[in-house]
N, C-alpha and C positions, 0 to 999 in steps of 0.2 A: 168456495170459501177462501178466506185469506188467512195465512198463518205466517208468522215471523220466526226466524231462527237466529240464535247467537251462540258462539262457541269459544272455548278456550280463553276464558277471562283471566285466569291465573292470578286472582287476588292473593297477595302475599309478598315475601321479601324479593329483592332484586335477583334476577336470574340471568346469568351469562352462560354462553356455550362456546367452547373452544376459545376462551379468553376474550370474547366480545359480547357486548350487550345485545341480547336477542329478544327478550321479553320485556316490554315496557310496563312492568307491573305497577310502577308508581302512578300510572295513568288509569289503572283498571277501574277503580270505583267511579272516577269522573266519567269514563266512557260508558260504563253500565248505566249511570244516571242519565246520560244523554240519550242512550238507547231507549230507556224507559220513558223519557219525556217525548221522544219522537213517536213511540207507539201510542202514547196517550193523546197527543195533540195532532199528529199528522197521519199516521199509518192506519190506525184503528183496525188491527187484525182481530179475527175471531179467536185466535189462540196464539200463545207465545211458547216457543220451544227452546230449551237449553240443552245443547249437545254435549255438555260435560267439560271437565277440567275447570271448574269454577275457581279452584284454589291452587296456589303454588305451595305444596305441602310444606309445613314447618313444624308444627306440633299439634297434638290433639286439641289443646285449648285454643290456640290461635286459629286453627283450621275451622273449628266449630263456630267460633265468633265470626270469621270472615264469610263462611258459607251462609250462616243465618242472616248476615247483612245483605248478601246477594239476593237471597230469597225475599227479604223485606223490600228491596228496591224493585224487584220484578213485580211484587204484589201491587206496587203503585201504578202499574199499567192498567189495573182494573180488569185484566183479562185472565182467563184460565191459563195455567202454565203446566207444561209437561217437561219433566227433567230426565236426562240421561246421565248415568254415572260414568265419569271419566277415571282414568287410571290414577291421577293425582288425588282425586276426591276420596278414593278408597284406601289410601295408605294409612291415614291416622283416624279416619271416621268409619264406623261400622255400618253395614247395611241398615241396621235398625235406626241408627242416628240419622242417616240420610233420608230414609222413608219418613221419619217423624218430621224432619224439617220440610219435606215435600208436602206433608199432609196426606201421605199415601200409606195406608196401612197395608202391609204385605211385602212384596218383593221388589227388587230393582229391575226385574223383568216383568213387564205388565202390558196391558193394552187398554185403550180408551176409544170410545166413539165420540166424535164431535162434528156437528153440522153436516152429518151424512158421510163423514170420512172415518175410516178405522185406522188408528195409529197403534203400531206394535213397537214396543221399546225393548231393546236387547241390552244385556250387560256383558260387554266383552271384558276379558280379564288379562291383565299384563302380568306375566311371570318375569320379574325384573331382570333385565339383562339377557333374557332367553327368548321369549315368544309372546304372541298375543293369541289367546285362546277364546273360542266360543264353545263351551261344553256341549257335548252331544245332546244333553237333556234340553238345552235351550233351542237347538235346531229342531228337535222333535216338538218342543212346546210351540214354536212358531208355526210348524206344519199344522198342528191341531188348531191353533188360534186362527189361522187364515182359513182353515176349512169350515170354521163355525161362523164366519161372517159373510154376508152377501154384499158388503159395502166395498167400494174402491178403497185401497189400503196404502198406507205409507209406513215404511220401516225406518226406525230411528236407532242409531247406534253411535258409539264414540269412535271406534277404529274402523278403517275402511274394509269393505268386502270386495272391492274391485281389483283389477290387475294393474293399477296405475304404475307407470314407470317413474322412478324416483330420482333420475338424474337431475342435478341442480337443486335438490331439496337439501337445505343446510342441516336439517335435523335427521333425516332418514336415508339419504343417499347411500351411506355406508352402513346403515343399520336397518335394512328392510324387514328383518325379523321382529323389530319392535314397532313396526308400522302396520302391516297387513295381517288380517286374521288368518291363522293357519287353516281353519276349516271353511274358508270362504267359498270354495267350489260346492261343497255340500249345502251350504247356506243358500247360495245362488240357485241351486237346483230347486230347493223348496220355494223360493221366491218366484222363480220362473213358472214352475208347475202349478202354482196357485192360480195363475191368470187373473190375479186381483191387485197386484202391487203396481202402483203407478210411479213410485220413486222410492229410492233409498237415500237417506241423508246421514252424513257423519262429519265429525271434526277431526281433531288430533294431529293432522299432518301439517298444519300451519301454512297452508296455501289453498287457493281455489283450484278445484279440479273437477272435470266432468267426463264421465265414461258412459257409454251405452252398451249394455251386454244383454243379448237376447231381447232387444227392444225395450229394456228397462234402464232408465237413467240412474246412475250412482253418482251422487253429488257431494263433494267435499267442500266444507265452508272454512274459509280462512279464519285464523285466530283474531279476536278483537284487538289484542295488544301486541301482535307480532311487529317487530321492528323491520320496516321495509328498507332501511339503510343498513350499511355494513357494520356500523358500530354506533357508539354514543355520539351526539345526544339522542339521535333516533327520530323516527317518524312512524307513528302507529298506523296499522292497517285500518283500524276502526271499522272492521267489517261486520255486517249483519245482512241477512237475506229476508226478502219479502216474497212470498209465494202466493199466486192466485191460481186456484184449481177449480175447474168446472168439468162438466161431462165431456168436453171436447179437447181441452188442453191444460197443460201446466206451464205457467210462466214464472220463472225464478229470476228475481232481480237482486243482485248483490250490490250493496251500497258501501261507502267508505272510500279509501284512497285508491282501491283497485276495483272500479265498477265494471260489472258484467251483467249480461242478460242471457238466459237460456229459455228457449220456447220448445216445448215437447208436445207434439200432437198425439193424442191418446188413441189407442186401438178401439 
């Protein structure tokens, strides 16, 4: 099957970091529309995945309006969409509001089967200024969820569960506690022991990154609107990924200004 991923769109007001323009939020909607057009006209995936941080939080009213606009644009792809909740998404919007906009009655942690692949979606939680948590209940949920499927599985989450080194990352080099999930080792044990997970995908870190741990690839996707230049006027990463998965291999192609290709031979 073929699935496409987009991450860290950050629809919302201008966002600087350390006094420099880092997120090209004024380009967000245009780039999402371009992504949707490419999916519809060129890529033709079976499934589209949003890895979270759709909005650059501002207020409940503006966040709700912008998130609904994003969902509406992705609907134009004509493909099923799976959503992951990011830390910015949940500051002003409740889980119930997000689920309603997703058309998903239930929880932000859920699973779906599509075209012979099982997708498990986790909700990582940022305790602002402190840490990134994956509650024990979710770790145990994933263990049960994977035990109940016979399908090859993909885990989706917003924050990374790998051990990526963060030197050179403008957002998290000095704040690793706001990047990696605290409970990542327990999570990885569940993923490895299941012998069903073919890959784990996340966003959040605003760069492309690839780790292999115990034979499983942990893939971080660059933000759609990250400024690749040091400051204004800026150059957007315009990143999205297209994944082709069959019984033999997973091929991940990252498009945009920083093009990459990963090929993983499956066990």
